[in-house]
C-alpha positions in Angstrom: 0.0 0.0 0.0 1.2 3.4 -0.9 1.9 5.6 2.2 0.6 9.1 2.6 3.1 11.8 2.0 4.0 14.3 4.6 1.8 17.5 4.6 4.9 19.7 4.6 6.7 17.7 2.0 9.5 16.3 4.2 11.5 13.3 3.0 11.6 12.0 6.5 8.0 11.3 7.5 9.0 9.6 10.8 11.0 12.6 11.9 8.1 15.0 11.0 5.5 12.9 12.7 7.7 12.9 15.9 8.0 16.6 15.7 4.3 17.1 15.3 3.6 14.8 18.2 6.1 16.6 20.4 4.5 20.0 19.6 1.0 18.7 20.2 2.1 17.0 23.4 3.9 20.2 24.6 0.8 22.3 23.8 -1.4 19.8 25.6 0.9 19.9 28.7 0.9 23.7 28.6 -2.8 23.9 28.3 -3.2 21.4 31.1 -1.0 23.5 33.3 -3.0 26.6 32.6 -6.3 24.8 33.2 -4.9 23.4 36.5 -4.0 26.9 37.6 -7.0 28.8 36.2 -9.7 26.2 35.7 -11.9 26.5 32.7 -11.0 30.2 32.5 -7.6 29.1 31.1 -8.8 27.8 27.7 -11.2 30.8 27.5 -8.3 33.2 28.0 -6.2 31.4 25.4 -8.9 31.4 22.8 -9.6 35.1 23.6 -5.9 35.9 23.2 -5.7 34.3 19.8 -9.0 35.7 18.7 -8.2 39.1 20.0 -5.0 39.2 18.0 -6.8 38.2 14.8 -9.4 40.9 15.4 -6.8 43.5 16.2 -5.0 42.7 12.9 -8.2 43.0 11.0 -9.2 46.3 12.5 -5.8 47.8 11.9 -6.4 47.0 8.2 -10.1 48.1 8.1 -10.6 50.9 10.6 -14.2 51.4 9.6 -14.9 47.9 10.9 -13.3 49.0 14.1 -15.9 51.7 14.7 -18.8 49.3 13.9 -17.3 46.7 16.2 -17.1 49.5 18.9 -20.7 50.4 18.4 -21.8 46.7 18.5 -19.9 46.1 21.7 -21.0 49.3 23.3 -24.6 48.3 23.0 -24.3 44.6 23.7 -21.2 44.4 25.8 -22.4 45.2 29.3 -25.2 42.6 28.9 -22.7 40.0 27.6 -20.6 40.6 30.7 -23.3 38.8 32.7 -22.3 35.6 30.8 -18.6 36.2 30.1 -16.4 37.8 32.8 -14.6 40.2 30.5 -14.1 44.0 31.2 -16.3 45.2 28.4 -15.7 48.9 29.1 -12.0 48.5 28.6 -12.6 46.4 25.5 -14.6 49.2 24.0 -11.8 51.6 24.8 -9.3 49.3 23.2 -11.4 49.0 20.0 -11.5 52.8 19.8 -7.8 53.1 20.2 -7.2 50.4 17.6 -9.5 52.1 15.2 -7.5 55.4 15.6 -4.2 53.5 15.1 -5.6 51.9 11.9 -6.7 55.2 10.6 -3.7 57.4 11.5 -0.6 55.2 11.3 -0.8 54.1 7.6 -1.8 57.4 6.3 -1.2 60.2 8.7 0.3 62.4 6.1 -2.6 61.8 3.7 -5.5 62.4 6.1 -7.5 65.5 5.5 -7.3 66.8 9.1 -9.4 69.9 8.1 -12.5 67.7 8.1 -12.2 67.5 11.9 -11.9 71.2 12.3 -15.4 71.6 13.7 -16.7 73.2 16.8 -17.7 69.7 18.1 -14.1 68.6 17.9 -12.8 71.7 19.7 -15.5 71.4 22.4 -14.6 67.7 23.0 -10.9 68.5 23.2 -11.4 71.5 25.5 -13.5 69.4 27.8 -11.0 66.6 27.7 -8.2 69.1 28.6 -10.2 70.1 31.7 -10.7 66.4 32.5 -6.9 65.9 32.1 -6.1 68.7 34.5 -8.3 67.0 37.1 -5.6 64.5 37.4 -3.7 67.2 39.5 -6.8 68.1 41.6 -5.5 68.4 45.2 -8.9 67.2 46.4 -8.8 64.0 44.4 -8.4 61.0 46.6 -7.3 58.5 43.9 -5.4 58.9 40.7 -6.4 55.3 39.7 -10.0 56.3 40.2 -9.5 59.2 37.7 -8.0 56.8 35.1 -11.1 54.6 35.2 -13.8 57.2 35.5 -12.4 59.8 33.0 -13.3 57.4 30.1 -17.0 58.0 30.4 -16.6 61.6 31.5 -14.4 62.8 28.6 -12.3 60.3 26.7 -15.1 58.8 24.7 -16.2 62.3 23.8 -12.7 63.3 22.6 -12.2 60.0 20.6 -15.6 59.5 18.9 -16.4 63.0 17.5 -13.2 63.5 15.5 -13.1 59.8 14.5 -16.5 60.1 12.9 -15.6 63.4 11.2 -12.4 61.9 9.7 -13.4 58.3 8.9 -17.2 58.1 8.6 -18.2 61.2 6.8 -20.2 59.7 4.0 -23.9 59.4 3.6 -23.5 55.6 3.5 -21.7 55.7 6.9 -24.7 57.6 8.3 -27.0 54.9 6.9 -24.8 52.2 8.5 -24.8 54.0 11.9 -28.6 54.3 12.0 -29.2 50.7 10.7 -26.9 49.1 13.3 -28.4 51.2 16.1 -32.0 50.6 15.1 -31.6 46.8 14.6 -29.9 46.3 17.9 -32.5 48.5 19.6 -35.3 46.3 18.2 -33.4 43.2 19.6 -33.1 45.0 22.9 -36.9 45.4 23.3 -37.5 41.8 22.2 -35.0 40.6 24.8 -36.8 42.8 27.4 -40.1 41.3 26.4 -38.6 37.9 26.9 -37.5 38.9 30.4 -40.9 40.2 31.2 -43.1 37.4 29.9 -40.9 34.3 29.8 -38.5 35.1 32.6 -34.8 35.7 33.4 -32.1 33.1 32.6 -29.8 31.8 35.4 -27.1 34.3 34.6 -29.5 37.3 34.9 -30.9 35.9 38.2 -27.3 35.6 39.5 -26.7 39.2 38.5 -29.7 40.3 40.6 -28.6 38.2 43.6 -25.1 39.9 43.4 -26.6 43.2 44.3 -28.7 44.5 41.3 -31.9 43.4 42.9 -32.0 46.5 45.0 -32.6 48.7 42.0 -34.5 46.2 39.8 -36.9 44.5 42.1 -39.3 47.1 43.5 -42.4 46.0 45.4 -42.1 42.6 43.9 -42.0 44.0 40.3 -39.1 43.5 38.0 -37.7 46.5 36.2 -36.6 45.2 32.8 -33.0 45.8 31.8 -32.6 43.6 28.6 -28.9 43.4 27.6 -28.1 46.9 28.9 -26.2 47.8 32.1 -29.4 48.5 34.1 -33.0 49.4 33.7 -32.3 53.2 33.7 -29.9 52.9 30.8 -32.3 50.6 29.0 -35.2 53.0 29.4 -33.2 56.0 28.3 -31.7 54.2 25.4 -35.0 53.0 24.1 -36.6 56.4 24.6 -33.6 57.9 22.6 -34.1 55.5 19.6 -37.9 56.1 19.7 -37.3 59.8 19.2 -34.8 59.4 16.4 -36.7 56.7 14.5 -40.1 58.3 15.2 -39.1 61.6 13.7 -37.5 59.8 10.7 -40.8 57.9 10.1 -42.5 61.3 9.5 -40.2 62.0 6.6 -42.1 62.7 3.3 -39.8 61.1 0.8 -39.5 57.5 2.1 -40.1 54.1 0.6 -42.6 52.0 2.3 -39.9 49.6 3.5 -37.9 52.4 5.2 -41.1 53.9 6.8 -42.0 50.4 8.1 -38.5 49.9 9.5 -38.4 53.3 11.2 -41.9 52.9 12.5 -41.2 49.4 13.9 -38.0 50.8 15.6 -39.9 53.7 17.1 -42.7 51.4 18.4 -40.1 49.0 20.0 -38.4 52.0 21.5 -41.6 53.1 23.2 -42.4 49.6 24.4 -38.8 49.3 25.8 -39.2 52.6 27.6 -42.3 51.6 29.3 -41.3 48.1 30.4 -38.1 49.4 31.9 -40.1 51.2 34.5 -37.6 54.2 34.4 -39.6 57.3 35.0 -36.8 59.7 34.4 -36.5 58.4 30.8 -39.9 59.9 29.9 -38.0 63.2 29.6 -36.3 61.9 26.4 -39.4 61.7 24.2 -40.8 64.9 25.8 -37.9 67.2 25.1 -37.1 65.3 21.9 -40.6 66.0 20.7 -40.4 69.7 21.6 -37.1 70.0 19.8 -38.6 68.4 16.7 -41.5 70.9 16.7 -39.0 73.8 16.9 -36.6 72.5 14.2 -39.3 71.3 11.7 -40.6 74.9 11.1 -43.7 73.1 9.8 -46.9 74.6 11.2 -48.9 71.4 10.5 -46.3 69.3 12.3 -46.3 71.8 15.2 -50.0 71.7 15.6 -50.2 67.9 15.4 -47.3 67.6 17.8 -48.9 69.9 20.4 -52.2 68.0 20.0 -50.4 64.7 20.6 -48.6 66.0 23.7 -51.9 67.4 25.0 -53.5 64.0 24.6 -50.6 62.2 26.3 -50.7 64.7 29.2 -54.4 64.3 29.6 -54.1 60.6 29.5 -51.7 60.5 32.4 -53.1 63.4 34.4 -56.8 63.1 34.1 -57.7 59.5 33.5 -57.1 56.2 35.3 -56.9 54.1 32.1 -54.2 51.5 32.3 -53.7 51.9 36.0 -53.7 48.2 36.4 -50.4 48.1 34.4 -47.5 48.7 36.8 -45.4 50.6 34.3 -48.2 53.0 33.3 -49.0 53.6 37.0 -45.4 54.5 37.8 -45.3 57.1 35.0 -48.7 58.5 36.0 -47.8 59.0 39.6 -44.4 60.6 38.7 -46.2 63.1 36.4 -48.9 63.9 38.9 -46.8 64.2 42.0 -43.8 65.9 40.3 -41.2 66.9 42.9 -43.5 65.6 45.8 -42.5 61.9 45.0 -40.4 60.4 47.8 -37.6 59.6 45.5 -37.4 63.2 44.2 -37.5 64.5 47.8 -34.6 62.3 48.6 -32.6 63.6 45.6 -33.3 67.2 46.6 -32.1 66.6 50.1 -29.0 64.9 48.8 -28.2 67.9 46.6 -28.6 70.2 49.6 -26.1 68.0 51.5 -23.7 68.1 48.6 -24.0 71.9 48.4 -23.0 72.3 52.0 -20.1 69.9 51.6 -18.8 71.6 48.5 -19.0 75.1 50.0 -17.1 74.1 53.1 -13.8 74.2 51.0 -13.3 76.9 48.3 -11.0 74.7 46.2 -13.5 71.8 46.3 -16.3 74.2 45.4 -14.4 75.5 42.4 -12.9 72.4 40.9 -14.6 69.6 42.7 -13.6 66.5 44.6 -11.9 64.8 41.7 -13.0 62.6 38.9 -13.7 59.1 40.1 -14.5 60.1 43.7 -18.2 59.6 43.5 -20.4 56.6 43.2 -19.1 53.1 42.3 -15.6 54.3 41.3 -15.4 56.2 44.6 -16.5 53.1 46.6 -13.9 51.0 44.7 -10.9 53.3 44.9 -11.5 55.6 47.9 -14.2 54.0 50.0 -13.5 55.9 53.2 -14.3 59.4 51.7 -17.5 61.4 52.0 -18.1 61.6 48.3 -17.7 57.8 47.8 -20.8 57.3 50.0 -22.8 60.1 48.2 -25.5 58.8 45.8 -25.2 61.3 42.9 -28.3 59.9 40.9 -28.0 62.7 38.3 -25.2 63.0 35.7 -25.0 66.8 36.3 -24.8 66.3 40.1 -22.0 63.9 39.7 -20.1 66.4 37.4 -20.7 69.1 40.0 -19.3 66.9 42.8 -16.3 65.7 40.8 -15.4 68.8 38.6 -16.8 71.6 40.7 -18.7 74.7 39.7 -16.1 75.6 37.0 -16.4 72.1 35.4 -20.2 71.9 35.5 -20.5 75.5 34.1 -18.0 74.7 31.3 -19.8 71.5 30.4 -23.2 73.0 30.2 -22.0 76.0 28.3 -20.3 73.7 25.7 -23.4 71.7 25.2 -25.6 74.8 24.9 -23.3 76.2 22.1 -23.1 72.8 20.3 -26.9 72.4 20.3 -27.4 75.9 19.0 -24.8 75.4 16.3 -26.4 72.0 15.4 -29.8 73.6 15.0 -28.4 76.2 12.6 -26.7 73.5 10.6 -30.0 71.4 10.4 -32.0 74.4 9.3 -29.8 74.9 6.3 -30.0 71.3 5.0 -32.0 71.1 1.7 -32.2 67.3 1.2 -35.5 66.4 2.9 -34.6 62.9 4.0 -31.2 63.9 5.3 -32.8 66.9 7.1 -35.4 64.6 8.8 -32.6 62.3 10.0 -30.5 65.1 11.4 -33.5 66.6 13.1 -34.1 63.2 14.7 -30.4 63.0 15.9 -30.6 66.6 17.3 -33.9 65.9 19.1 -32.5 62.6 20.5 -29.4 64.4 21.9 -31.7 67.0 23.5 -33.8 64.3 25.1 -30.7 62.6 26.6 -29.4 65.9 27.9 -32.6 66.4 29.8 -32.9 62.8 31.0 -29.3 63.0 32.4 -30.6 65.3 35.1 -32.5 62.3 36.6 -30.0 59.5 35.7 -26.4 59.1 34.8 -27.2 58.0 31.2 -24.9 60.3 29.2 -21.7 59.0 30.9 -22.6 55.3 30.3 -22.5 52.9 27.4 -24.0 52.9 24.8 -25.7 56.3 25.2 -22.4 58.3 25.3 -21.1 56.7 22.0 -24.4 57.2 20.3 -24.7 60.9 21.4 -21.2 61.8 20.4 -21.5 60.1 17.0 -24.8 61.9 16.5 -23.2 65.2 17.3 -20.5 64.6 14.7 -23.1 63.9 12.0 -24.8 67.2 12.9 -21.4 68.9 12.3 -21.2 67.1 8.9 -24.6 68.4 7.8 -23.3 70.7 5.0 -20.9 68.1 3.6 -23.6 65.4 3.6 -26.1 67.7 2.0 -23.7 68.9 -0.7 -22.7 65.3 -1.7 -24.3 64.1 -4.9 -27.1 61.7 -4.2 -26.2 58.1 -4.9 -27.7 54.6 -4.3 -26.3 54.5 -0.8 -28.5 57.3 0.2 -31.7 55.5 -0.7 -31.0 51.8 -0.3 -29.8 49.5 2.4 -26.2 50.1 3.3 -23.5 48.0 1.7 -20.4 46.6 3.4 -18.2 49.6 4.1 -14.7 49.6 2.7 -11.8 51.6 4.0 
């Protein structure tokens, strides 16, 4: 019988076979040693290392894919963390950095850096500069806490805005951004409905037992969180997408497929908002709707919008319809009681306590107690400090505590200027479909800015990434409007190439 030849063409099959067996045996022994030391986590880490290297090589070659991977992981990652013990936040940061390296290193001298010369970029860099100076804040109890917390406070802002302006400045990229966001939001609501009507899986129950039950099991009722970090983020994110997709549904020049897709996304967003039980998230569609009415400059739309808001207000304020539904009752009581609700009273008292603490030290009042000193980061890195035990609740209250009056004032002033600048840009867009999409993005940002008073939604994933990318596209309005219409503007997005 004719023997099989060696796969590497060696004239000494016995020697080759022995070498292969030795390599396999050595790998097996090494893997066994890793497993003995780390358990099942060992093979998982090895596979992750090999897979991570392959992904990094791909993203360095195709930086556009790097941003889409960042967007996917920003939305899905914190939910996946319940199943796979991987630091998803740091993974998102790594993907952003790899995308920047893949963009800049091969073609730094050929990049048109003027495309990033927009107010949004300078605002992001100015804010990041202030965040960087906070590293030297004499009141800051932990430099390591700053390194972790500053990512959501300023780093994502400074990385995402110029990246979109430089790399994803085509109409097709905007289509991709919206499509990925909308599809994952639909999946988020479907997963939330699964949690509500079918039940939680063992990993989700374990997450609740590990401490999340305090915020997510209220009076025997489950607040739905889907694959987001918590119910508050889920509600705000779904309210956000409901505003953007709902406004795009009202566009005049749409195919029936696009209108159906946008309408389904908006409906799923509204459902997700309600099943989350997050009352503060109702601010997103409220201010988002008001923003749309102002930006549309369409009297018919304004009248219809005012009528819809009046009907919604009357439904919650003057009827008892749906009171048997827990989620509707929560929103109704929040609207009727306003600041008289127990939770709002607690928040107001906490803010009074914080004001007294800040005013006790002039330096602290001016520049804050240091980034990473409040909330979970404070409890992790400086647990014995007063701010670590303080529940900030609001994004703006947290910024006030960590960056002081100067920091909060700078932050709010920058956003006020950016939103005014964005409104002017949107008003000048001639393409009706593009204009409707940009109005939706602007209205969504405004809704998130308002909802951030009640919750820390803007500083968390995925809302921060979505807001900063939306802000970049508002800055790109003239460029997108001036571009010649092509198939990518009216059809499903194709696979992006570098």
